[in-house]
Wavefront OBJ file of the C-alpha trace (Angstrom):
o trace
v 3.659 -22.410 10.981
v 2.977 -21.599 14.644
v 0.137 -19.147 15.262
v -0.270 -16.865 18.251
v -3.496 -16.064 20.109
v -6.260 -14.690 17.832
v -4.199 -15.285 14.687
v -5.430 -17.049 11.572
v -4.059 -17.963 8.147
v -6.056 -16.571 5.220
v -5.816 -17.857 1.665
v -5.262 -14.924 -0.717
v -6.544 -17.062 -3.622
v -3.708 -15.864 -5.815
v -0.876 -18.176 -6.886
v -1.031 -20.101 -3.612
v -0.249 -17.091 -1.424
v -1.376 -16.995 2.208
v -1.184 -14.428 4.986
v -1.304 -14.446 8.790
v -3.795 -11.982 10.260
v -4.935 -10.991 13.724
v -8.239 -9.080 14.060
v -6.892 -7.602 17.300
v -4.433 -5.590 15.221
v -5.546 -4.648 11.719
v -6.703 -6.815 8.817
v -6.135 -5.709 5.250
v -9.020 -4.458 3.115
v -9.891 -4.141 -0.554
v -7.809 -0.951 -0.778
v -4.576 -2.966 -0.579
v -5.836 -5.436 -3.197
v -6.683 -2.582 -5.570
v -3.335 -0.882 -5.017
v -1.436 -4.097 -5.755
v -3.279 -4.294 -9.074
v -2.810 -0.569 -9.807
v 0.953 -0.985 -9.363
v 1.249 -3.895 -11.799
v 2.939 -1.647 -14.344
v 6.052 -1.520 -12.127
v 9.095 -2.089 -14.320
v 10.793 -5.476 -14.491
v 13.555 -6.155 -11.924
v 12.554 -3.155 -9.808
v 13.560 -2.692 -6.198
v 10.389 -1.718 -4.334
v 9.752 -0.096 -0.949
v 6.395 -0.837 0.678
v 6.001 1.969 3.221
v 3.737 1.066 6.133
v 3.327 -2.555 5.073
v 1.153 -3.638 8.019
v 0.400 -7.339 7.551
v 2.678 -7.386 4.499
v -0.261 -7.820 2.124
v 1.023 -5.434 -0.575
v 4.520 -6.912 -0.605
v 3.243 -10.487 -0.678
v 0.894 -9.834 -3.602
v 3.421 -7.749 -5.543
v 6.040 -10.484 -5.183
v 3.929 -12.533 -7.625
v 2.140 -9.785 -9.583
v 5.279 -7.971 -10.770
v 8.662 -9.313 -11.792
v 10.591 -7.365 -9.153
v 14.062 -7.972 -7.770
v 13.514 -7.069 -4.097
v 10.855 -5.582 -1.822
v 11.662 -3.706 1.383
v 8.541 -3.729 3.558
v 8.660 -1.076 6.285
v 6.424 -1.326 9.366
v 6.737 0.738 12.544
v 4.807 -1.599 14.905
v 7.004 -4.389 16.237
v 4.257 -6.986 16.774
v 2.802 -6.461 13.305
v 6.233 -6.460 11.646
v 6.981 -9.784 13.367
v 3.666 -11.233 12.181
v 4.351 -10.006 8.616
v 7.771 -11.649 8.789
v 6.150 -14.985 9.597
v 3.843 -14.539 6.585
v 6.922 -14.001 4.435
v 8.371 -17.291 5.702
v 5.009 -19.026 5.260
v 5.151 -18.150 1.549
v 8.885 -18.911 1.198
v 9.546 -15.318 0.124
v 12.550 -14.602 2.349
v 14.771 -14.032 -0.692
v 12.289 -11.582 -2.237
v 10.891 -9.573 0.707
v 12.725 -8.034 3.658
v 10.695 -6.691 6.597
v 12.147 -3.571 8.225
v 10.745 -2.695 11.662
v 11.279 1.067 11.639
v 9.532 4.419 11.370
v 9.579 5.780 7.823
v 11.224 8.929 9.238
v 14.327 6.841 10.005
v 14.391 4.749 6.848
v 17.838 6.008 5.836
v 19.295 3.683 8.471
v 18.438 0.858 6.040
v 17.841 2.341 2.581
v 20.030 4.853 0.760
v 18.696 7.945 -0.970
v 17.888 7.593 -4.676
v 18.100 3.779 -4.580
v 14.470 2.598 -4.934
v 12.715 2.065 -8.286
v 9.138 2.106 -6.995
v 7.251 2.890 -3.801
v 3.849 1.525 -2.820
v 2.001 2.788 0.213
v -1.381 2.503 1.892
v -0.832 5.089 4.648
v -3.167 5.962 7.535
v -6.074 7.862 6.013
v -7.032 10.006 8.990
v -5.157 12.904 10.530
v -4.164 12.387 14.141
v -6.914 14.655 15.475
v -9.631 13.673 12.968
v -12.575 11.313 13.367
v -13.517 8.810 16.040
v -10.448 7.002 17.328
v -10.357 3.279 18.005
v -9.166 2.469 21.525
v -6.902 -0.325 20.265
v -3.482 1.307 19.826
v -2.528 -1.013 16.938
v -5.619 -0.072 14.934
v -5.208 3.551 15.976
v -1.714 3.688 14.464
v -2.913 1.930 11.301
v -5.817 4.348 10.752
v -4.548 7.666 12.136
v -1.359 9.641 11.580
v 0.124 8.852 14.985
v 3.699 7.804 14.141
v 3.985 9.554 10.750
v 1.780 11.838 8.667
v 1.107 12.058 4.944
v 3.986 14.469 4.390
v 6.368 12.064 6.169
v 5.326 9.247 3.832
v 5.739 11.361 0.697
v 8.881 13.295 1.681
v 10.821 10.262 2.901
v 9.515 8.168 0.045
v 10.726 10.758 -2.458
v 14.121 10.849 -0.757
v 14.819 7.141 -1.304
v 13.182 7.062 -4.741
v 15.379 7.117 -7.842
v 15.040 9.786 -10.502
v 12.047 8.765 -12.679
v 11.010 6.261 -10.007
v 7.299 5.526 -9.475
v 5.251 6.308 -6.362
v 1.934 4.433 -5.953
v -0.580 5.319 -3.238
v -4.144 4.587 -2.179
v -5.969 7.078 0.031
v -9.272 8.878 0.530
v -10.530 11.277 -2.175
v -10.831 14.118 0.349
v -7.047 14.106 0.690
v -6.316 14.210 -3.026
v -5.583 17.937 -3.103
v -3.131 17.539 -0.227
v -1.474 14.546 -1.910
v -0.886 16.403 -5.175
v 0.454 19.474 -3.344
v 2.892 17.293 -1.390
v 3.858 15.409 -4.531
v 4.771 18.718 -6.155
v 6.649 19.865 -3.064
v 8.860 16.773 -3.145
v 9.392 16.655 -6.938
v 6.864 13.927 -7.712
v 4.596 14.561 -10.678
v 1.116 12.989 -10.569
v 0.833 10.856 -13.728
v -2.083 8.460 -13.269
v -5.273 8.792 -11.217
v -8.268 6.531 -10.660
v -11.267 7.043 -8.391
v -12.915 4.011 -6.773
v -16.679 3.963 -6.193
v -18.556 1.472 -3.978
v -21.442 1.623 -6.508
v -22.093 3.553 -9.692
v -24.553 5.913 -7.968
v -22.372 6.553 -4.893
v -19.564 9.014 -4.237
v -15.978 7.715 -4.537
v -14.418 6.447 -1.306
v -10.884 5.647 -2.516
v -8.369 7.207 -4.863
v -5.460 5.419 -6.537
v -2.641 7.690 -7.652
v 0.717 7.160 -9.345
v 3.450 9.782 -9.411
v 6.882 9.831 -11.020
v 9.865 11.624 -9.544
v 11.160 14.539 -11.642
v 8.775 13.815 -14.503
v 7.150 16.249 -16.917
v 3.593 17.427 -16.328
v 0.905 15.137 -17.740
v -1.895 13.495 -15.732
v -3.976 10.620 -17.083
v -7.344 10.162 -15.358
v -8.504 6.581 -15.804
v -12.156 5.435 -15.960
v -13.932 4.995 -12.615
v -13.497 1.671 -10.827
v -16.825 0.390 -9.485
v -16.706 -2.246 -6.747
v -20.306 -3.501 -6.486
v -23.185 -4.020 -8.904
v -26.654 -2.891 -7.890
v -27.357 -6.380 -6.471
v -24.256 -6.097 -4.208
v -22.236 -8.628 -6.211
v -18.720 -7.712 -7.336
v -18.373 -6.118 -10.769
v -16.534 -8.011 -13.484
v -13.438 -5.849 -13.068
v -13.234 -6.531 -9.331
v -13.677 -10.268 -9.949
v -10.823 -10.087 -12.448
v -8.623 -8.263 -9.908
v -9.445 -10.980 -7.361
v -8.476 -13.570 -9.996
v -12.013 -14.996 -10.034
v -12.917 -14.263 -13.653
l 1 2 3 4 5 6 7 8 9 10 11 12 13 14 15 16 17 18 19 20 21 22 23 24 25 26 27 28 29 30 31 32 33 34 35 36 37 38 39 40 41 42 43 44 45 46 47 48 49 50 51 52 53 54 55 56 57 58 59 60 61 62 63 64 65 66 67 68 69 70 71 72 73 74 75 76 77 78 79 80 81 82 83 84 85 86 87 88 89 90 91 92 93 94 95 96 97 98 99 100 101 102 103 104 105 106 107 108 109 110 111 112 113 114 115 116 117 118 119 120 121 122 123 124 125 126 127 128 129 130 131 132 133 134 135 136 137 138 139 140 141 142 143 144 145 146 147 148 149 150 151 152 153 154 155 156 157 158 159 160 161 162 163 164 165 166 167 168 169 170 171 172 173 174 175 176 177 178 179 180 181 182 183 184 185 186 187 188 189 190 191 192 193 194 195 196 197 198 199 200 201 202 203 204 205 206 207 208 209 210 211 212 213 214 215 216 217 218 219 220 221 222 223 224 225 226 227 228 229 230 231 232 233 234 235 236 237 238 239 240 241 242 243 244 245
């Protein structure tokens, strides 16, 4: 596999999977790993849409973690979509994953309404005008709502999602109220919620949430997920998620 300047191949240490990354753009973090595990209850033979796939990390992991039929991985940035496509070929997953280089706002050019069984998304966490912005445009788009905002992800995701389809997302806890309001607006009922804490004595810095389209009201709040022990080693649950225990 030919690599471009600054690119590297990382071993995902899961069923032989590898991924091409370029620090100049945006490298995946633990949030994507946790979301791929959170979405493991996706139904067998599902068709999945990975909205804002970036490096393709979620799609690549889910291709082996769930028994799905097809994954459509949508990425707006051309260079990153092309790099993700090479990672798909590197793992011989061309039959399972299709990269779509498009803005989520225009996804109906490729995916019909009410045709997707499950959606996974790790959208930009920061509003366009919030926080310190990175000068690198690729990282800026990955971290801030430049090309699409949270409502765009949820509204367009709901549009292509089947009735009773699942919507999985990772985001920041401070946006949880907004997420649930938007879920309700677009007929997605929050069904499962888990807060992620860096350590047991710290505030949560991630939230994992699952919604179901046109479902009845009932929210299950799962036990906290702690990343690090007091000695800065991974907790047993994180080691299990990383397939190291």
